[in-house]
N, C-alpha and C positions, 0 to 999 in steps of 0.2 A: 504493500500500500504506500510506503514511503516514497518510492520512485514515482508512482502514479501521481501523488500529490505535488511533488516537485515539478513534474511535467505539466500539470495544470497551471501552476504559477508561471512557468516559462512560456507556455502557450498563450496565456492571456497577455503577458508582457510583449511577446512578439506581435500579436494581433494589434495591440494598442499602438505600437510604433508604426506598423505597416498600414493601418487602416485610416482613411481620411475621415471616418465617422468619429474618431476620438480627437479631442483637442490636444491631449498629450497623454503619454503613458509613463509608467514608473514601476518600480519594484524594489525589493530589498530583502532583508532578513530581520528576524526579531527573536527576543527572549520572552518567555511567558512564565509567570509564577502562578501555580494552581494549588488549591487545597482540596483534599478529598475526605470522604467519610469511609474509612476502611474497617470499621468496627466488626462487621460481619465476616469479611474475608480474613482478618487478622485472628479472629477467634478460631476459625477453621484451621488456619496455618499452625497456630499454637497447639491445637489438639493433635495435630499430626507430627509435631516436633520440628516444624520448619520456622525460620525466623519471621517475626512480624515486621511489617513495613511502616516507615514513617508516612504521615498523611499529607505531606506537602513536598513540592519540588519545583525545579525549573525545567522547562521544555524549550525547544528551539524550532524554528521553521523559516519558511520563505513565502513571499507573496509577489504578485504582479497585478497591475490594474491599468485601466484607461479611464479618462474623464470625458464624458459626453456633454453636450450642451445642457445648460440648466444646472451645472454643478453636480451632476449625477455621476457617481463613481461605480464602475463595473469591473470586477476583478476576480481573483481566486488565489488560493494558496493552501498550505497545510503545515502541520507541526507534529512533533513527537515528544513525549515525555516518558521517562523510565524511572520507576521506583524499585530499588534493589536492596536486599538485605542478605547478610551471610551469618550463619551460626554454625561454627565448626566446619563440617564438610557439607552442610546443607545450604542451598541457595533458593531464595524466593525473588521473583522479579515480575513486576507489572509493567506492561508497555501499553501506552495509549497513543494511537495515531489518529489524527483528525484532519479534515479539510473539506473544501467545497467552493461554492460560488459566493463572492462577496458583493453586496449591493449597499450603497451608502449615499447620503446627501451631504455635500460640503457647504459649510457656512464660513464665509471669510470675515475675519475681524479686521485684518490689515494685510499689508503685503507679506508680513512675516508670520502672522498667526492665523490659524483656521481650526475649525472643528469638523470632524466627520462623524455622522450618526448613521449607523447601518447595522448589518447583521451578516453572518455566514450561514448559508444553508448547504448542508452536505451530509457527510457520514463520519462515523467514529467507530474504530475497532478497539476493543479491550482484549489484551492477551495476558494470561497468567501462566508463568513458567516456573515450575518447581523442579529442583534437580539435587541429587545426592552424589557428590563427587567422590570417586574412589581412585585407587592406584591402577585399576583395571580400565583401560580406555574403552573396552566394549561395554562394561557396566555403566560408564558415564553417559552412554547414549540412552539409557533408560530413564527418561524424565517425562514429566507430564506437561502438556501444553493445552490450555483451554482458551477458546476465542469466542467473543460475542460481538455482533455487529449492531450498530444503532444509527438511526437518523439523528442529525445534529441541527439544532437551532441555537445560534450564538449571537445575541445582540451585543454590539460593541460601540463604545463612544471613545474617539481618539482626539486628543489635542496635538496639533502639529506646529512645530516651529521650523521655519526655513533657515537653515544654517547658511546656505548659499542658494543661488538660483536653481541648482540641480540636486542639492542634498538637504534632507530634512530629518529631524528627530521627532518621533511621535511617542506620546505616553497615553496608554489606553486602559479602559476598564470594561469588562464584559462578564457575561454569565451564560454558561452552557446548559442547555436543556436537551435531554435525550429521550428518544422513543425507540424501544427495541423492536426490530423487525425480524427476529429469529428466535431461536431457543434462548430463554433468559438464563444462561449458564453462569453469568458473572454479575447478576443484579446486586450483589453485596458490595461491588465497587461503585461508589457514588461520588458525585461532586459535593463538596461541603457547602455551607451556607455563604461563606465568604466569596465575593466576586473575584474573578481572575484579573491579574494585572499584566499589561503588555508594554514592552519597550521596543520600538521599531526604529531601524535606521533605513531610510528610504532614499532612492535616487530617481529623479524625474528626468524625462527627455522631451 
């Protein structure tokens, strides 16, 4: 999924540069801080003798976008976050990969400052990997992988400061809402009540 999300961001950026329908295009990378509610899954891990996981962490991702008339932003992108714990020879790891289409309205305060109000509509995959490491490389292959897929709705508000005419720094806050569209195998992995925080470095063309 990671490669597919990065491809979406690259594709939107390429289209935004090449198409006359866009006033300009841009893209970049970002860090995200997210907090989760892992009470349920941590209880299960502890019962099986595997390490419990901390409920917050930093993820990373990339994005691309184009601006159409009326200050409407159309783009896409994706990110990944990994929460990992080790206890002796046992490893627990939760990977969350998300991404999709980004739609937003830009409000300009000045030449340097603006606000973007929008949302990401797409998908999110949760993966739980537990592994017991031994000296035998064949036994190390015996680990459990459980995956769950969800629809993602992620409203986001970004404040953007133009460092130069082509580079900007964005600070954002958002909240992810999930709807499961398969077997609810990992419904014990939930987002916490705290909003997610984003720091983006963007480049416009």
